C-alpha positions in Angstrom: -10.1 -8.9 -1.2 -12.9 -7.3 0.0 -15.6 -5.2 -1.4 -18.0 -2.9 0.5 -21.3 -1.6 -0.9 -24.2 1.0 0.3 -26.3 -1.5 0.9 -23.9 -3.9 3.0 -20.3 -5.6 3.2 -19.8 -8.0 0.5 -16.9 -10.5 1.3 -15.4 -11.8 -2.0 -12.3 -12.7 -3.6 -11.2 -10.9 -6.7 -9.7 -14.0 -8.1 -13.2 -15.7 -8.0 -14.6 -12.4 -9.6 -11.9 -12.4 -12.6 -12.0 -16.5 -13.1 -16.0 -16.7 -12.1 -16.4 -18.3 -15.8 -13.8 -20.9 -14.8 -15.0 -22.6 -11.8 -11.6 -25.0 -11.4 -9.6 -21.6 -11.4 -10.7 -20.1 -8.3 -8.6 -21.7 -5.7 -5.6 -20.4 -4.7 -2.4 -21.9 -6.6 -0.6 -24.4 -4.5 3.0 -24.1 -3.8 5.1 -25.5 -5.7 8.5 -27.2 -4.9 11.8 -25.0 -6.4 15.4 -25.1 -6.4 15.9 -22.2 -3.5 19.1 -20.4 -4.4 19.0 -18.1 -1.6 17.7 -18.1 2.1 15.8 -15.0 4.2 17.7 -15.2 7.1 15.8 -13.4 10.2 18.0 -10.4 12.0 15.4 -9.3 14.6 11.3 -9.4 15.4 9.5 -7.2 17.1 5.6 -7.8 18.1 3.0 -5.1 18.7 -0.7 -5.4 19.5 -2.9 -7.5 17.6 -1.2 -5.9 14.2 -4.4 -5.7 11.7 -7.0 -7.6 13.6 -9.9 -9.0 12.1 -10.4 -6.0 10.0 -8.9 -5.7 6.6 -6.4 -2.9 7.4 -3.1 -2.0 5.8 -1.4 -0.7 8.4 2.2 -0.1 7.3 5.3 0.6 9.1 7.5 3.7 8.3 11.1 4.6 8.3 12.8 8.0 9.0 16.2 8.3 9.9 17.7 5.5 12.2 14.2 4.9 13.3 11.0 2.7 12.3 7.4 3.1 13.4 4.8 0.7 13.6 1.1 0.6 14.8 -1.2 -2.1 15.6 -5.3 -2.1 15.3 -5.9 -1.9 18.9 -4.3 1.4 19.8 -0.6 0.5 20.1 2.4 2.7 18.7 6.0 1.6 19.0 9.2 3.4 17.8 12.1 1.2 17.2 15.7 1.3 16.1 16.0 0.1 12.3 18.8 -1.9 12.9 18.3 -3.9 15.8 14.8 -3.4 16.7 15.4 -2.3 19.9 12.3 -0.6 21.4 12.9 3.3 21.8 9.1 3.7 23.1 5.9 2.2 23.1 2.6 3.4 24.1 -1.1 2.6 24.2 -3.6 4.9 23.0 -7.7 4.5 23.2 -7.9 4.5 19.5 -8.8 1.8 16.6 -6.1 2.7 14.6 -6.8 1.6 10.4 -4.4 4.1 8.7 -0.5 4.5 9.9 2.1 5.3 10.0 2.8 8.7 8.5 6.2 10.6 9.7 7.5 13.9 8.8 9.6 15.8 10.8 8.9 15.8 14.5 5.3 14.6 14.2 4.1 10.8 13.7 0.2 10.4 12.0 -2.3 7.4 12.4 -5.8 7.7 10.9 -8.6 5.9 12.7 -11.7 3.6 11.9 -13.7 6.5 14.2 -12.7 8.8 11.7 -10.0 10.6 13.6 -6.5 12.0 12.8 -4.2 11.8 15.3 -1.0 13.7 15.7 2.0 12.1 18.0 5.1 13.2 19.3 8.1 11.5 17.6 10.3 11.8 20.7 7.7 11.2 23.6 4.5 9.7 22.1 2.4 12.6 23.7 -0.5 13.3 21.5 -0.2 16.6 19.8 -3.6 17.1 18.3 -6.4 14.9 17.3 -9.2 16.0 14.6 -12.1 14.6 13.2 -12.6 13.8 9.6 -15.5 13.0 7.6 -14.9 9.3 8.0 -12.7 6.2 8.5 -9.1 6.8 7.7 -7.8 3.5 5.7 -4.0 4.7 4.6 -1.4 6.6 6.5 -2.1 10.6 6.5 1.2 12.1 4.8 2.5 15.7 5.1 5.3 17.9 4.0 6.0 19.2 7.2 3.3 22.3 6.5 0.5 20.5 5.4 -1.0 17.0 6.5 -3.1 15.4 3.3 -5.5 12.6 4.6 -7.8 10.7 2.4 -11.2 9.1 4.0 -12.8 6.2 3.1 -16.1 8.3 2.1 -13.9 10.0 -0.9 -13.1 13.2 0.5 -9.1 14.6 1.0 -8.5 17.1 3.4 -5.4 19.1 4.0 -4.7 20.0 7.8 -2.3 22.2 9.3 0.7 20.7 10.3 0.9 22.5 13.8 -2.7 22.3 15.1 -4.5 19.9 12.7 -7.0 23.0 11.6 -8.5 22.4 8.2 -7.1 24.2 5.6 -8.6 22.9 2.6 -10.9 20.3 1.4 -12.2 17.9 -2.0 -15.1 15.3 -2.4 -15.0 12.9 -4.9 -18.3 10.9 -5.9 -17.9 7.1 -4.4 -19.3 4.3 -6.6 -21.7 2.3 -4.8 -19.2 -0.8 -4.6 -15.7 -0.4 -4.1 -12.6 -2.1 -2.7 -12.2 -2.2 1.0 -9.1 0.3 1.1 -8.0 3.6 -0.1 -4.6 4.5 -1.9 -2.0 6.5 0.1 -1.6 10.2 -0.7 1.8 10.7 -2.3 3.7 14.1 -2.2 6.2 15.5 -4.3 7.3 19.0 -3.9 4.5 21.1 -3.8 2.0 19.0 -5.4 -0.3 15.7 -3.8 -1.7 13.2 -5.8 -4.4 10.8 -4.4 -5.8 7.9 -5.9 -9.9 7.7 -6.0 -12.3 4.8 -5.6 -14.0 6.1 -8.6 -10.4 5.0 -10.8 -8.9 8.4 -10.7 -6.4 10.3 -10.0 -6.3 13.7 -8.9 -2.9 15.8 -8.2 -3.8 18.9 -5.8 -1.7 21.9 -4.8 -0.7 20.7 -1.4 -1.1 24.3 0.0 -4.5 25.2 -1.0 -6.1 21.9 -2.6 -6.6 23.4 -5.9 -6.8 20.6 -8.8 -3.7 20.9 -10.9 -4.9 18.0 -12.8 -6.8 14.5 -13.2 -6.2 11.1 -14.8 -8.4 8.4 -15.5 -7.0 5.1 -14.6 -9.9 2.7 -14.6 -13.3 2.8 -16.6 -16.2 1.3 -15.6 -17.4 -1.3 -17.8 -19.9 -4.1 -17.6 -23.4 -5.2 -17.2 -23.2 -5.9 -13.2 -21.6 -3.8 -10.4 -18.7 -6.0 -9.7 -17.7 -6.1 -13.6 -18.1 -2.3 -13.4 -16.2 -2.2 -10.1 -13.0 0.1 -10.7 -10.7 1.7 -8.0 -7.3 3.1 -7.5 -6.1 1.4 -4.2 -2.3 0.3 -4.6 0.0 3.2 -3.5 1.1 5.4 -5.9 4.4 4.5 -7.2 6.8 7.7 -7.5 10.3 6.8 -9.9 13.7 7.8 -9.5 13.6 10.5 -11.7 11.2 12.4 -9.4 9.0 13.2 -12.4 6.7 10.4 -13.1 4.1 8.4 -11.0 2.9 5.0 -12.1 -0.7 4.3 -10.9 -2.2 0.9 -10.7 -6.2 0.5 -11.2 -8.4 -2.4 -10.6 -10.0 -3.4 -13.7 -8.1 -0.9 -15.3 -4.8 0.3 -16.2 -1.2 0.6 -15.0 -0.6 4.0 -16.3 2.6 6.4 -15.7 1.8 9.8 -15.6 3.9 13.2 -15.9 3.7 14.8 -12.1 3.6 18.3 -13.7 1.6 18.2 -16.6 -0.3 15.0 -15.6 0.1 13.8 -19.3 0.3 10.1 -19.7 3.5 8.7 -20.5 2.7 4.9 -21.5 -0.2 2.9 -20.4 -0.2 -1.0 -20.3 -3.6 -3.0 -19.6 -3.3 -4.8 -16.4 -5.6 -4.9 -13.4 -4.2 -4.4 -10.0 -5.0 -3.5 -6.6 -1.7 -3.2 -4.8 0.9 -0.6 -5.7 3.7 -1.3 -8.0 7.5 -1.1 -7.5 10.7 -0.3 -9.8 14.3 -1.4 -9.8 17.1 -1.4 -12.6 15.0 0.2 -15.1 11.9 -1.6 -14.9 8.4 -1.6 -12.8 7.1 -4.7 -11.7 3.1 -5.1 -11.2 1.4 -7.5 -9.4 -2.2 -8.1 -11.1 -5.3 -9.1 -9.5 -4.8 -12.6 -10.6 -1.8 -13.1 -8.9 0.7 -12.9 -11.6 3.8 -11.0 -11.1 5.3 -8.9 -14.0 8.3 -7.1 -15.0 7.6 -3.9 -17.7 10.2 -2.0 -19.1 10.0 1.3 -17.6 9.4 2.9 -20.9 6.3 0.9 -21.1 7.4 -0.8 -24.6 7.4 -4.1 -23.3 6.8 -7.0 -21.1 10.1 -8.8 -19.8 8.7 -11.5 -18.0 5.4 -12.6 -16.3 5.3 -15.3 -13.1 1.9 -17.3 -12.7 3.1 -19.6 -10.0 1.4 -17.4 -7.2 -1.6 -17.3 -9.1 -5.0 -16.1 -6.7 -2.7 -16.1 -3.3 -3.9 -12.3 -2.7 -0.5 -10.7 -3.1 0.9 -8.0 -1.6 2.4 -4.9 -3.6 5.7 -6.2 -4.9 9.2 -4.9 -3.1 12.8 -4.6 -4.7 15.2 -5.9 -2.4 18.8 -7.0 -2.9 18.6 -8.0 -6.7 15.2 -9.8 -6.1 11.5 -9.0 -6.0 9.5 -9.8 -2.7 5.8 -10.6 -2.4 3.8 -11.9 0.3 0.7 -13.8 0.2 -2.8 -14.6 2.2 -0.8 -17.6 4.2 1.7 -15.8 5.8 4.4 -16.7 3.1 7.2 -14.3 1.8 8.0 -15.5 -1.7 11.4 -14.0 -3.5 11.5 -14.0 -7.3 14.6 -13.2 -9.4 14.7 -10.2 -11.1 16.7 -11.3 -14.4 13.1 -13.6 -15.3 11.1 -14.2 -12.3 11.8 -17.5 -11.3 11.3 -18.3 -7.2 14.6 -18.1 -5.7 13.5 -18.2 -1.7 10.6 -18.6 0.4 9.9 -17.9 4.0 6.9 -18.1 6.0 6.5 -15.1 8.5 2.9 -15.1 9.8 0.3 -17.8 9.5 -2.4 -14.8 9.9 -1.4 -14.0 6.4 0.9 -10.6 4.7 -1.3 -7.8 3.5 0.5 -4.3 4.3 3.3 -3.2 1.9 6.9 -4.4 3.0 9.3 -1.6 2.9 13.3 -1.6 2.5 16.2 0.2 3.7 19.4 -0.5 3.2 20.4 -4.4 3.5 17.3 -5.1 5.7 13.6 -5.8 4.3 10.9 -5.2 6.7 7.7 -7.4 6.7 4.6 -6.5 8.6 2.4 -9.6 9.5 -1.4 -9.7 9.9 -0.8 -10.7 13.9 1.2 -7.6 14.3 5.1 -9.7 13.9 7.6 -7.1 12.4 10.3 -9.0 11.0 13.7 -7.7 9.6 15.0 -10.1 7.2 18.9 -10.3 5.2 18.7 -12.3 1.7 21.9 -14.5 1.5 23.2 -17.1 -0.7 22.4 -20.5 0.5 
């Protein structure tokens, strides 16, 4: 986990912060033996550029229709057939990509470390427009086909015209002195754009004009030191299957289910997390900052199970796949847990450089983008 301050860069493990009073708990949990019930079978793989490079990026692929879109930190973008991994096209751009990939209609969107948003023609790979924004873009720009919503690392959210990138509206939040290295990806539902901020809040906007609709505090700054007071909504927002509820996770804060239209909290759990949640079969699954994986009833009434065997392994956002919950770790292992009780059922090492980006699922395939730039599609099978 990386933190950045106004006076310099500080590299600190979130687990060390959480366990500072217990020096014996600072090391990542060692992998334990278990009885594998299933196996992860590679269907195809594709390597692109330098992946996440040395920067603490979480460049995440995107799927639309029959295609999957990926980008690398050193400016490469590729479009692949999602079923077999065959290349549709690949291009190299003089860009330092940090946030990507967003896709809507005929355009792909990436953001850069140099503070630009780039729109790329989905068919040809040509750059359609590029516009400067206030600072580095660490999350994929999102669009509803009319407005492109982008959040910058300086805490600004901008709405850009889909066709030419012209600025339509802008919103600025106050960025704390110390924040997590990253930003939440904007989420658009109908005419509402929702964004999580480094000050521990989620704000909903009218996507067309940027008018604020509601604001909800997910994390409250407390403690005597800057690290103790650090709060952030860094993980991706989860829109539940009903399309009416969004779940936000806050570092040193809470997990909160919010009514999308009114901003009213539906339920709240005191859990610290710096990655997003997932849902399946009436449950919400959350990875906490200390590395535990938790299943919560989607009405917020009870915790069904907690798995701590992967403590402090810097886990990715969880993903629901084929009756299991998958998480990646800093050593590049993909772990599959039973949805029933959280027991380990399968494990595969994907990338020795580690896993950081959220994984994505489409049908019977799980797509994992390793830090080194290897995108792998897996099936989960009985042993």
